[in-house]
Biopython code that builds the backbone (N, CA, C, O; Angstrom):
import numpy as np
from Bio.PDB.StructureBuilder import StructureBuilder

atoms = [
    (1, "MET", "N", (113.815, 114.782, 92.147)),
    (1, "MET", "CA", (112.445, 114.469, 92.381)),
    (1, "MET", "C", (111.832, 114.076, 90.954)),
    (1, "MET", "O", (112.196, 114.536, 89.872)),
    (2, "TYR", "N", (110.896, 113.197, 91.161)),
    (2, "TYR", "CA", (110.228, 112.549, 89.961)),
    (2, "TYR", "C", (108.705, 112.640, 90.028)),
    (2, "TYR", "O", (108.116, 112.471, 91.095)),
    (3, "ALA", "N", (108.114, 112.889, 88.964)),
    (3, "ALA", "CA", (106.681, 113.040, 88.853)),
    (3, "ALA", "C", (105.928, 112.021, 87.900)),
    (3, "ALA", "O", (106.498, 111.556, 86.914)),
    (4, "ARG", "N", (104.704, 111.712, 88.213)),
    (4, "ARG", "CA", (103.826, 111.050, 87.286)),
    (4, "ARG", "C", (102.655, 112.073, 87.081)),
    (4, "ARG", "O", (102.052, 112.653, 87.984)),
    (5, "VAL", "N", (102.447, 112.188, 85.760)),
    (5, "VAL", "CA", (101.378, 113.157, 85.452)),
    (5, "VAL", "C", (100.385, 112.193, 84.678)),
    (5, "VAL", "O", (100.715, 111.486, 83.726)),
    (6, "THR", "N", (99.143, 112.271, 85.224)),
    (6, "THR", "CA", (98.040, 111.466, 84.673)),
    (6, "THR", "C", (96.920, 112.312, 84.278)),
    (6, "THR", "O", (96.401, 113.117, 85.052)),
    (7, "THR", "N", (96.491, 112.099, 82.882)),
    (7, "THR", "CA", (95.408, 112.970, 82.407)),
    (7, "THR", "C", (94.243, 111.999, 82.324)),
    (7, "THR", "O", (94.331, 110.890, 81.799)),
    (8, "THR", "N", (93.152, 112.493, 82.878)),
    (8, "THR", "CA", (91.860, 111.710, 82.872)),
    (8, "THR", "C", (90.562, 112.643, 82.250)),
    (8, "THR", "O", (90.530, 113.873, 82.220)),
    (9, "GLN", "N", (89.690, 111.872, 81.850)),
    (9, "GLN", "CA", (88.347, 112.360, 81.331)),
    (9, "GLN", "C", (87.448, 111.733, 82.135)),
    (9, "GLN", "O", (87.485, 110.515, 82.309)),
    (10, "GLY", "N", (86.472, 112.600, 82.752)),
    (10, "GLY", "CA", (85.317, 111.983, 83.398)),
    (10, "GLY", "C", (84.095, 112.912, 83.109)),
    (10, "GLY", "O", (84.120, 113.918, 82.400)),
    (11, "ASN", "N", (83.029, 112.405, 83.777)),
    (11, "ASN", "CA", (81.737, 113.263, 83.664)),
    (11, "ASN", "C", (81.886, 114.521, 84.519)),
    (11, "ASN", "O", (82.191, 114.444, 85.709)),
    (12, "PRO", "N", (81.648, 115.774, 83.843)),
    (12, "PRO", "CA", (81.838, 116.985, 84.691)),
    (12, "PRO", "C", (80.891, 117.037, 85.967)),
    (12, "PRO", "O", (81.252, 117.652, 86.970)),
    (13, "ASP", "N", (79.705, 116.396, 85.906)),
    (13, "ASP", "CA", (78.799, 116.053, 87.019)),
    (13, "ASP", "C", (79.393, 115.444, 88.269)),
    (13, "ASP", "O", (78.948, 115.623, 89.402)),
    (14, "GLN", "N", (80.509, 114.661, 87.930)),
    (14, "GLN", "CA", (81.098, 113.923, 89.098)),
    (14, "GLN", "C", (82.384, 114.446, 89.576)),
    (14, "GLN", "O", (83.162, 113.713, 90.186)),
    (15, "ILE", "N", (82.652, 115.701, 89.324)),
    (15, "ILE", "CA", (83.878, 116.203, 89.712)),
    (15, "ILE", "C", (83.941, 116.224, 91.191)),
    (15, "ILE", "O", (84.958, 115.875, 91.789)),
    (16, "ASP", "N", (82.952, 116.595, 91.740)),
    (16, "ASP", "CA", (83.026, 116.577, 93.287)),
    (16, "ASP", "C", (83.208, 115.242, 93.864)),
    (16, "ASP", "O", (83.991, 115.051, 94.794)),
    (17, "GLU", "N", (82.512, 114.326, 93.339)),
    (17, "GLU", "CA", (82.746, 112.897, 93.751)),
    (17, "GLU", "C", (84.130, 112.508, 93.752)),
    (17, "GLU", "O", (84.733, 112.100, 94.745)),
    (18, "ALA", "N", (84.659, 112.666, 92.478)),
    (18, "ALA", "CA", (86.054, 112.297, 92.325)),
    (18, "ALA", "C", (87.037, 113.101, 93.306)),
    (18, "ALA", "O", (88.028, 112.541, 93.775)),
    (19, "THR", "N", (86.772, 114.235, 93.552)),
    (19, "THR", "CA", (87.501, 115.216, 94.488)),
    (19, "THR", "C", (87.555, 114.394, 96.001)),
    (19, "THR", "O", (88.577, 114.093, 96.617)),
    (20, "ASN", "N", (86.364, 114.170, 96.338)),
    (20, "ASN", "CA", (86.134, 113.615, 97.546)),
    (20, "ASN", "C", (87.002, 112.229, 97.821)),
    (20, "ASN", "O", (87.704, 111.988, 98.803)),
    (21, "LEU", "N", (86.753, 111.397, 96.681)),
    (21, "LEU", "CA", (87.413, 110.171, 96.596)),
    (21, "LEU", "C", (88.948, 110.327, 96.694)),
    (21, "LEU", "O", (89.610, 109.599, 97.433)),
    (22, "VAL", "N", (89.512, 111.323, 95.906)),
    (22, "VAL", "CA", (90.887, 111.596, 96.158)),
    (22, "VAL", "C", (91.267, 112.026, 97.436)),
    (22, "VAL", "O", (92.143, 111.409, 98.041)),
    (23, "ARG", "N", (90.679, 113.076, 97.958)),
    (23, "ARG", "CA", (91.203, 113.679, 99.212)),
    (23, "ARG", "C", (90.914, 112.735, 100.380)),
    (23, "ARG", "O", (91.696, 112.783, 101.330)),
    (24, "ASP", "N", (89.905, 111.900, 100.425)),
    (24, "ASP", "CA", (89.574, 111.060, 101.660)),
    (24, "ASP", "C", (90.100, 109.681, 101.499)),
    (24, "ASP", "O", (90.194, 108.983, 102.509)),
    (25, "THR", "N", (90.452, 109.211, 100.345)),
    (25, "THR", "CA", (90.828, 107.733, 100.224)),
    (25, "THR", "C", (92.351, 107.746, 99.597)),
    (25, "THR", "O", (93.304, 107.284, 100.224)),
    (26, "ILE", "N", (92.455, 108.269, 98.423)),
    (26, "ILE", "CA", (93.632, 108.118, 97.709)),
    (26, "ILE", "C", (94.919, 108.677, 98.149)),
    (26, "ILE", "O", (95.982, 108.056, 98.135)),
    (27, "VAL", "N", (94.742, 109.983, 98.570)),
    (27, "VAL", "CA", (95.840, 110.630, 99.083)),
    (27, "VAL", "C", (96.350, 110.038, 100.429)),
    (27, "VAL", "O", (97.548, 109.818, 100.606)),
    (28, "PRO", "N", (95.389, 109.782, 101.387)),
    (28, "PRO", "CA", (95.920, 109.143, 102.536)),
    (28, "PRO", "C", (96.823, 107.812, 102.358)),
    (28, "PRO", "O", (97.847, 107.532, 102.980)),
    (29, "ALA", "N", (96.191, 107.082, 101.367)),
    (29, "ALA", "CA", (97.015, 105.824, 101.027)),
    (29, "ALA", "C", (98.250, 106.048, 100.403)),
    (29, "ALA", "O", (99.186, 105.285, 100.641)),
    (30, "LEU", "N", (98.390, 107.101, 99.551)),
    (30, "LEU", "CA", (99.721, 107.494, 98.950)),
    (30, "LEU", "C", (100.795, 108.051, 99.883)),
    (30, "LEU", "O", (102.009, 108.043, 99.676)),
    (31, "GLN", "N", (100.099, 108.573, 101.022)),
    (31, "GLN", "CA", (100.934, 109.216, 102.017)),
    (31, "GLN", "C", (101.803, 108.227, 102.782)),
    (31, "GLN", "O", (102.839, 108.536, 103.371)),
    (32, "GLN", "N", (101.302, 107.063, 102.718)),
    (32, "GLN", "CA", (101.900, 105.788, 103.446)),
    (32, "GLN", "C", (102.996, 105.189, 102.602)),
    (32, "GLN", "O", (103.782, 104.366, 103.073)),
    (33, "ARG", "N", (103.046, 105.602, 101.367)),
    (33, "ARG", "CA", (104.110, 104.936, 100.407)),
    (33, "ARG", "C", (105.385, 105.591, 100.450)),
    (33, "ARG", "O", (105.499, 106.815, 100.393)),
    (34, "THR", "N", (106.456, 104.697, 100.560)),
    (34, "THR", "CA", (107.954, 105.279, 100.593)),
    (34, "THR", "C", (108.146, 106.164, 99.399)),
    (34, "THR", "O", (107.913, 105.792, 98.249)),
    (35, "GLY", "N", (108.579, 107.341, 99.727)),
    (35, "GLY", "CA", (109.241, 108.230, 98.869)),
    (35, "GLY", "C", (108.096, 109.276, 98.257)),
    (35, "GLY", "O", (108.341, 110.120, 97.395)),
    (36, "PHE", "N", (106.901, 109.071, 98.826)),
    (36, "PHE", "CA", (105.830, 109.927, 98.262)),
    (36, "PHE", "C", (106.135, 111.453, 98.810)),
    (36, "PHE", "O", (106.510, 111.679, 99.961)),
    (37, "GLU", "N", (105.919, 112.449, 97.821)),
    (37, "GLU", "CA", (106.207, 113.858, 98.236)),
    (37, "GLU", "C", (105.173, 114.822, 98.121)),
    (37, "GLU", "O", (105.205, 115.902, 98.711)),
    (38, "GLY", "N", (104.204, 114.431, 97.328)),
    (38, "GLY", "CA", (103.028, 115.377, 97.201)),
    (38, "GLY", "C", (102.076, 115.032, 96.117)),
    (38, "GLY", "O", (102.381, 114.183, 95.280)),
    (39, "TYR", "N", (100.955, 115.642, 96.094)),
    (39, "TYR", "CA", (99.926, 115.097, 95.153)),
    (39, "TYR", "C", (99.142, 116.539, 94.771)),
    (39, "TYR", "O", (98.847, 117.365, 95.635)),
    (40, "LEU", "N", (98.868, 116.700, 93.419)),
    (40, "LEU", "CA", (98.085, 117.788, 92.835)),
    (40, "LEU", "C", (96.983, 117.232, 92.081)),
    (40, "LEU", "O", (97.191, 116.315, 91.287)),
    (41, "LEU", "N", (95.738, 117.751, 92.278)),
    (41, "LEU", "CA", (94.617, 117.343, 91.346)),
    (41, "LEU", "C", (94.104, 118.676, 90.767)),
    (41, "LEU", "O", (93.602, 119.607, 91.397)),
    (42, "LEU", "N", (94.325, 118.587, 89.470)),
    (42, "LEU", "CA", (93.619, 119.889, 88.610)),
    (42, "LEU", "C", (92.465, 119.398, 87.863)),
    (42, "LEU", "O", (92.459, 118.261, 87.391)),
    (43, "ALA", "N", (91.508, 120.191, 87.741)),
    (43, "ALA", "CA", (90.413, 119.772, 86.867)),
    (43, "ALA", "C", (89.647, 121.013, 86.353)),
    (43, "ALA", "O", (89.558, 122.073, 86.972)),
    (44, "ASP", "N", (89.135, 120.764, 85.208)),
    (44, "ASP", "CA", (88.193, 121.640, 84.401)),
    (44, "ASP", "C", (86.779, 121.174, 84.762)),
    (44, "ASP", "O", (86.350, 120.114, 84.306)),
    (45, "ARG", "N", (86.076, 121.919, 85.543)),
    (45, "ARG", "CA", (84.704, 121.602, 85.897)),
    (45, "ARG", "C", (83.770, 121.454, 84.593)),
    (45, "ARG", "O", (82.877, 120.613, 84.484)),
    (46, "GLY", "N", (84.105, 122.360, 83.674)),
    (46, "GLY", "CA", (83.201, 122.326, 82.430)),
    (46, "GLY", "C", (83.365, 121.160, 81.628)),
    (46, "GLY", "O", (82.355, 120.671, 81.122)),
    (47, "THR", "N", (84.470, 120.639, 81.434)),
    (47, "THR", "CA", (84.639, 119.440, 80.446)),
    (47, "THR", "C", (84.802, 118.076, 81.346)),
    (47, "THR", "O", (84.481, 116.991, 80.861)),
    (48, "GLY", "N", (85.262, 118.172, 82.538)),
    (48, "GLY", "CA", (85.580, 117.017, 83.335)),
    (48, "GLY", "C", (87.016, 116.381, 83.140)),
    (48, "GLY", "O", (87.364, 115.285, 83.580)),
    (49, "LYS", "N", (87.804, 117.276, 82.390)),
    (49, "LYS", "CA", (89.176, 116.880, 82.201)),
    (49, "LYS", "C", (89.946, 117.082, 83.494)),
    (49, "LYS", "O", (89.879, 118.151, 84.102)),
    (50, "GLY", "N", (90.683, 116.049, 83.920)),
    (50, "GLY", "CA", (91.587, 116.137, 85.158)),
    (50, "GLY", "C", (92.943, 115.906, 84.800)),
    (50, "GLY", "O", (93.334, 115.234, 83.845)),
    (51, "ILE", "N", (93.753, 116.621, 85.785)),
    (51, "ILE", "CA", (95.267, 116.244, 85.568)),
    (51, "ILE", "C", (95.792, 116.002, 86.953)),
    (51, "ILE", "O", (95.733, 116.891, 87.802)),
    (52, "THR", "N", (96.340, 114.734, 87.218)),
    (52, "THR", "CA", (96.987, 114.629, 88.422)),
    (52, "THR", "C", (98.358, 114.458, 88.390)),
    (52, "THR", "O", (98.866, 113.689, 87.574)),
    (53, "ILE", "N", (99.081, 115.148, 89.266)),
    (53, "ILE", "CA", (100.407, 115.014, 89.528)),
    (53, "ILE", "C", (100.970, 114.483, 90.764)),
    (53, "ILE", "O", (100.843, 115.150, 91.791)),
    (54, "THR", "N", (101.584, 113.349, 90.790)),
    (54, "THR", "CA", (102.067, 112.924, 91.986)),
    (54, "THR", "C", (103.694, 113.052, 92.048)),
    (54, "THR", "O", (104.395, 112.791, 91.071)),
    (55, "LEU", "N", (104.146, 113.425, 93.135)),
    (55, "LEU", "CA", (105.661, 113.712, 93.201)),
    (55, "LEU", "C", (106.250, 112.661, 94.045)),
    (55, "LEU", "O", (105.622, 112.256, 95.022)),
    (56, "TRP", "N", (107.500, 112.151, 93.719)),
    (56, "TRP", "CA", (108.179, 111.061, 94.382)),
    (56, "TRP", "C", (109.651, 111.364, 94.542)),
    (56, "TRP", "O", (110.309, 111.911, 93.657)),
    (57, "ASP", "N", (110.105, 111.012, 95.623)),
    (57, "ASP", "CA", (111.525, 111.315, 96.089)),
    (57, "ASP", "C", (112.570, 110.640, 94.942)),
    (57, "ASP", "O", (113.601, 111.242, 94.642)),
    (58, "SER", "N", (112.268, 109.514, 94.408)),
    (58, "SER", "CA", (113.226, 108.916, 93.540)),
    (58, "SER", "C", (112.375, 108.193, 92.459)),
    (58, "SER", "O", (111.171, 107.971, 92.588)),
    (59, "GLU", "N", (113.091, 107.862, 91.427)),
    (59, "GLU", "CA", (112.574, 107.210, 90.228)),
    (59, "GLU", "C", (112.063, 105.898, 90.721)),
    (59, "GLU", "O", (110.955, 105.523, 90.336)),
    (60, "ALA", "N", (112.760, 105.175, 91.527)),
    (60, "ALA", "CA", (112.326, 103.848, 91.988)),
    (60, "ALA", "C", (111.099, 103.913, 92.790)),
    (60, "ALA", "O", (110.229, 103.049, 92.688)),
    (61, "ASP", "N", (111.006, 104.913, 93.585)),
    (61, "ASP", "CA", (109.691, 105.115, 94.435)),
    (61, "ASP", "C", (108.554, 105.279, 93.504)),
    (61, "ASP", "O", (107.541, 104.605, 93.691)),
    (62, "ARG", "N", (108.632, 106.170, 92.451)),
    (62, "ARG", "CA", (107.701, 106.309, 91.440)),
    (62, "ARG", "C", (107.164, 105.152, 90.774)),
    (62, "ARG", "O", (105.948, 104.974, 90.694)),
    (63, "GLU", "N", (108.039, 104.332, 90.277)),
    (63, "GLU", "CA", (108.014, 103.154, 89.520)),
    (63, "GLU", "C", (107.287, 102.066, 90.408)),
    (63, "GLU", "O", (106.536, 101.231, 89.905)),
    (64, "ALA", "N", (107.560, 102.131, 91.783)),
    (64, "ALA", "CA", (106.979, 101.087, 92.743)),
    (64, "ALA", "C", (105.595, 101.196, 92.887)),
    (64, "ALA", "O", (104.945, 100.227, 93.280)),
    (65, "SER", "N", (104.951, 102.501, 92.555)),
    (65, "SER", "CA", (103.514, 102.829, 92.658)),
    (65, "SER", "C", (102.909, 102.960, 91.275)),
    (65, "SER", "O", (101.767, 103.407, 91.166)),
    (66, "GLY", "N", (103.597, 102.604, 90.237)),
    (66, "GLY", "CA", (103.032, 102.835, 88.873)),
    (66, "GLY", "C", (102.308, 101.775, 88.388)),
    (66, "GLY", "O", (102.094, 100.801, 89.109)),
    (67, "PRO", "N", (101.831, 101.847, 87.062)),
    (67, "PRO", "CA", (100.892, 100.942, 86.453)),
    (67, "PRO", "C", (101.593, 99.501, 86.697)),
    (67, "PRO", "O", (102.815, 99.370, 86.620)),
    (68, "GLY", "N", (100.783, 98.518, 86.973)),
    (68, "GLY", "CA", (101.242, 97.175, 87.222)),
    (68, "GLY", "C", (101.457, 96.842, 88.727)),
    (68, "GLY", "O", (101.395, 95.717, 89.224)),
    (69, "SER", "N", (101.707, 97.952, 89.335)),
    (69, "SER", "CA", (101.798, 97.747, 90.996)),
    (69, "SER", "C", (100.413, 97.498, 91.567)),
    (69, "SER", "O", (99.423, 98.033, 91.068)),
    (70, "GLU", "N", (100.357, 96.808, 92.455)),
    (70, "GLU", "CA", (99.179, 96.533, 93.293)),
    (70, "GLU", "C", (98.612, 97.813, 93.752)),
    (70, "GLU", "O", (97.407, 98.021, 93.612)),
    (71, "ALA", "N", (99.415, 98.711, 94.305)),
    (71, "ALA", "CA", (98.894, 99.917, 94.719)),
    (71, "ALA", "C", (98.212, 100.825, 93.664)),
    (71, "ALA", "O", (97.274, 101.538, 94.022)),
    (72, "TYR", "N", (98.631, 100.831, 92.409)),
    (72, "TYR", "CA", (97.988, 101.584, 91.330)),
    (72, "TYR", "C", (96.816, 100.834, 90.949)),
    (72, "TYR", "O", (95.825, 101.513, 90.682)),
    (73, "LYS", "N", (96.706, 99.466, 90.859)),
    (73, "LYS", "CA", (95.521, 98.612, 90.688)),
    (73, "LYS", "C", (94.530, 99.079, 91.516)),
    (73, "LYS", "O", (93.465, 99.430, 91.009)),
    (74, "GLU", "N", (94.704, 99.148, 92.766)),
    (74, "GLU", "CA", (93.812, 99.585, 93.848)),
    (74, "GLU", "C", (93.177, 100.899, 93.603)),
    (74, "GLU", "O", (91.962, 101.081, 93.684)),
    (75, "VAL", "N", (94.132, 101.897, 93.272)),
    (75, "VAL", "CA", (93.542, 103.255, 93.065)),
    (75, "VAL", "C", (92.598, 103.151, 91.774)),
    (75, "VAL", "O", (91.459, 103.615, 91.825)),
    (76, "MET", "N", (93.072, 102.555, 90.654)),
    (76, "MET", "CA", (92.372, 102.525, 89.556)),
    (76, "MET", "C", (91.110, 101.880, 89.528)),
    (76, "MET", "O", (90.241, 102.259, 88.743)),
    (77, "ALA", "N", (90.896, 100.753, 90.470)),
    (77, "ALA", "CA", (89.709, 100.175, 90.738)),
    (77, "ALA", "C", (88.703, 101.047, 91.484)),
    (77, "ALA", "O", (87.491, 100.887, 91.345)),
    (78, "LYS", "N", (89.231, 101.960, 92.268)),
    (78, "LYS", "CA", (88.276, 103.049, 92.913)),
    (78, "LYS", "C", (87.876, 104.163, 91.930)),
    (78, "LYS", "O", (86.724, 104.597, 91.918)),
    (79, "VAL", "N", (88.859, 104.635, 91.082)),
    (79, "VAL", "CA", (88.556, 105.631, 90.111)),
    (79, "VAL", "C", (87.999, 105.267, 88.851)),
    (79, "VAL", "O", (87.407, 106.159, 88.244)),
    (80, "ALA", "N", (88.069, 104.127, 88.332)),
    (80, "ALA", "CA", (87.635, 103.707, 87.003)),
    (80, "ALA", "C", (86.108, 103.943, 86.823)),
    (80, "ALA", "O", (85.705, 104.254, 85.702)),
    (81, "PRO", "N", (85.281, 103.822, 87.801)),
    (81, "PRO", "CA", (83.794, 104.221, 87.545)),
    (81, "PRO", "C", (83.479, 105.624, 87.243)),
    (81, "PRO", "O", (82.445, 105.970, 86.672)),
    (82, "LEU", "N", (84.460, 106.471, 87.669)),
    (82, "LEU", "CA", (84.217, 107.810, 87.282)),
    (82, "LEU", "C", (84.924, 108.317, 86.030)),
    (82, "LEU", "O", (84.881, 109.522, 85.784)),
    (83, "LEU", "N", (85.507, 107.563, 85.306)),
    (83, "LEU", "CA", (86.212, 107.914, 84.100)),
    (83, "LEU", "C", (85.479, 107.426, 82.878)),
    (83, "LEU", "O", (84.855, 106.366, 82.846)),
    (84, "THR", "N", (85.599, 108.292, 81.849)),
    (84, "THR", "CA", (84.938, 108.058, 80.515)),
    (84, "THR", "C", (85.892, 107.624, 79.496)),
    (84, "THR", "O", (85.463, 107.302, 78.389)),
    (85, "ALA", "N", (87.145, 107.582, 79.757)),
    (85, "ALA", "CA", (88.269, 107.260, 78.844)),
    (85, "ALA", "C", (89.438, 106.806, 79.721)),
    (85, "ALA", "O", (89.588, 107.095, 80.908)),
    (86, "GLU", "N", (90.254, 106.040, 78.953)),
    (86, "GLU", "CA", (91.518, 105.487, 79.585)),
    (86, "GLU", "C", (92.480, 106.613, 79.979)),
    (86, "GLU", "O", (92.663, 107.536, 79.185)),
    (87, "PRO", "N", (93.028, 106.589, 81.019)),
    (87, "PRO", "CA", (94.005, 107.744, 81.608)),
    (87, "PRO", "C", (95.250, 107.566, 80.578)),
    (87, "PRO", "O", (95.594, 106.501, 80.065)),
    (88, "VAL", "N", (95.877, 108.896, 80.379)),
    (88, "VAL", "CA", (97.260, 108.882, 79.908)),
    (88, "VAL", "C", (98.276, 109.231, 80.806)),
    (88, "VAL", "O", (98.288, 110.354, 81.309)),
    (89, "ILE", "N", (99.162, 108.361, 81.072)),
    (89, "ILE", "CA", (100.232, 108.559, 82.057)),
    (89, "ILE", "C", (101.557, 108.975, 81.334)),
    (89, "ILE", "O", (101.902, 108.459, 80.271)),
    (90, "GLU", "N", (102.271, 109.938, 81.977)),
    (90, "GLU", "CA", (103.570, 110.409, 81.750)),
    (90, "GLU", "C", (104.482, 110.317, 82.966)),
    (90, "GLU", "O", (104.103, 110.731, 84.062)),
    (91, "ASN", "N", (105.631, 109.797, 82.785)),
    (91, "ASN", "CA", (106.673, 109.742, 83.820)),
    (91, "ASN", "C", (107.660, 110.965, 83.500)),
    (91, "ASN", "O", (108.237, 111.026, 82.414)),
    (92, "LEU", "N", (107.813, 111.856, 84.417)),
    (92, "LEU", "CA", (108.640, 112.983, 84.199)),
    (92, "LEU", "C", (109.637, 113.239, 85.305)),
    (92, "LEU", "O", (109.344, 112.804, 86.419)),
    (93, "GLU", "N", (110.854, 113.931, 85.134)),
    (93, "GLU", "CA", (111.673, 114.338, 86.107)),
    (93, "GLU", "C", (111.352, 115.862, 86.504)),
    (93, "GLU", "O", (111.093, 116.697, 85.637)),
    (94, "VAL", "N", (111.384, 116.157, 87.830)),
    (94, "VAL", "CA", (111.002, 117.428, 88.341)),
    (94, "VAL", "C", (112.396, 118.255, 88.074)),
    (94, "VAL", "O", (113.382, 117.794, 88.647)),
    (95, "LEU", "N", (112.569, 119.323, 87.338)),
    (95, "LEU", "CA", (113.753, 119.931, 87.130)),
    (95, "LEU", "C", (113.758, 121.299, 88.083)),
    (95, "LEU", "O", (114.779, 121.650, 88.674)),
    (96, "VAL", "N", (112.644, 121.948, 88.156)),
    (96, "VAL", "CA", (112.570, 123.180, 88.941)),
    (96, "VAL", "C", (111.244, 123.080, 89.750)),
    (96, "VAL", "O", (110.176, 122.822, 89.196)),
    (97, "GLN", "N", (111.366, 123.304, 91.129)),
    (97, "GLN", "CA", (110.308, 123.396, 91.989)),
    (97, "GLN", "C", (110.522, 124.668, 92.880)),
    (97, "GLN", "O", (111.586, 124.965, 93.425)),
    (98, "ALA", "N", (109.338, 125.381, 92.944)),
    (98, "ALA", "CA", (109.488, 126.783, 93.809)),
    (98, "ALA", "C", (108.394, 126.620, 94.736)),
    (98, "ALA", "O", (108.165, 127.488, 95.579)),
]
sb = StructureBuilder()
sb.init_structure("model")
sb.init_model(0)
sb.init_chain("A")
sb.init_seg("    ")
for serial, (resi, resn, name, xyz) in enumerate(atoms, 1):
    if name == "N":
        sb.init_residue(resn, " ", resi, " ")
    sb.init_atom(name, np.array(xyz, "f"), 0.0, 1.0, " ", f" {name:<3s}", serial, name[0])
structure = sb.get_structure()
């Protein structure tokens, strides 16, 4: 399994708005993607820092939804107004899942 870890910074006052956007729009769209295995959104309400982890069946599935893809551009167009800095993206392999 493969993961994309995205660290974001937003306004702490918009955490609930971002959460609703992810739950109601972004996750349902990702669930339609080939190889999608899961989504985690972690946040610090005090600072507005967020960490998103998406899980993918294969490296190819992860890459097909990554930066440069139309799917990623659509997600970023929706999320960008809530961010105060550029996201930091890391692609990793899942070695242990419990």
